[in-house]
N, C-alpha and C positions, 0 to 999 in steps of 0.2 A: 379321500376326504375332499369335500367340496371347498371351494375358495371361501365361501361364506362361513362355514363351520370353522375353518382354519383361522380366519380373521377374528371370529368370536372367541376362540381359545386364546389367541395371542392377546386380545384385549383383556380377557379374564386374568391371564397371568400378569399382565402389566398392572392391572388394578390391585391385585393381591400383593404384588411385589412392592408397589409404591405405598400401599397402606400398611405394610408390615413394619414393625419397629426394627431398626437396624441394631444388630448385636455385633460388637467388635470383639474379636478374640484377643484380648489384651494378655500380655505376659503376666503370670501370677506375681503378686507383689510380696508374698510371704513365703518362707521356706516350706511351711505346711501346705500352702496352696500349690507350690511347684511339685512337692512330693505327691500330692493328690493327683495332679495331672499325670505324673510318672506312673502312679499305681494303676491308672486306667488306660495306660499305653498311649497317652497323648504326648509322645516324646518331644515333638517340636515345641509344644507349649511349655512343657517342663524345662526344656533346654533354654528357652527364652527367659523363663523365670530365674533359672539358676544363673544365667549370664548376667541378668540385671543385679541379682544379689551378690554375685562374685565381684562384679565391678564396684559394688558399694562396700566391699571389704569382708564379706562372709566367707570364711575359709572353708567351711563344709560345702557350701554351694560351689566354690571354686573347685574343690576336689571332685565333686560329682560332674560338673561341667567338663573337666579335663578327661574324666573317664568316658563321657559321652563323645567327646572329640576323638579320643584315641580308638574307641571300639564301636563307633556309631554304626557302620554298615553291618558288621558281624552280629552285634547284639540287638540293634534297634531297627535295622533295615533301612537306615538313611545316614547320610553324612551330616556332620555338624562341623562347620568350618569357622575358624576365628583367625584373626591376624596374629602373627608371631608375638608382637609386643604384648598383646592382651593375654595370650597364652602364657607368656613368661611371667606376667604379673600374677596370674592365678597360681602358677606353680610356686612362685615365691611365697605367696600368701598361705597356700596349703602346706608347704614345707615348714614354714615358721610355726604354724599351728601344731603340726605333727611333732616337731622338735620340742615345743613347749609341753605337749602332752606326755611325751616320753620322759622328759626331765622331771615332771611332776610325779610320774610313776616310779622313778628310780632316783631318789634324792642323792644317792652316792655318786651319780654320774657328774654332778656339779661340784662335789666336794674335792678339795685339793688332795693329791696323793700323800 
């Protein structure tokens, strides 16, 4: 390839790149959006959305994010790391939700003996 052709190609790429609108891959903002990303195997994007939702108090998102952290390499082919305090908050949130759900399904579990 001649130097002139190479320079022309570089200029074309620069013009196309500078003129193209920039699209930022933001984390999904709703649970449905995060699940959509998950369903098309965009696991990092799904995890970022679940993380945002879990940090805002969504127990189901916390449960899924914890699953992704625990089984990331084996199930999704990548690691999802979070700090221990964040992981503990998610676990507490998901556990409280699960306990409430179980109590609602079995009213006798809260009745005195």
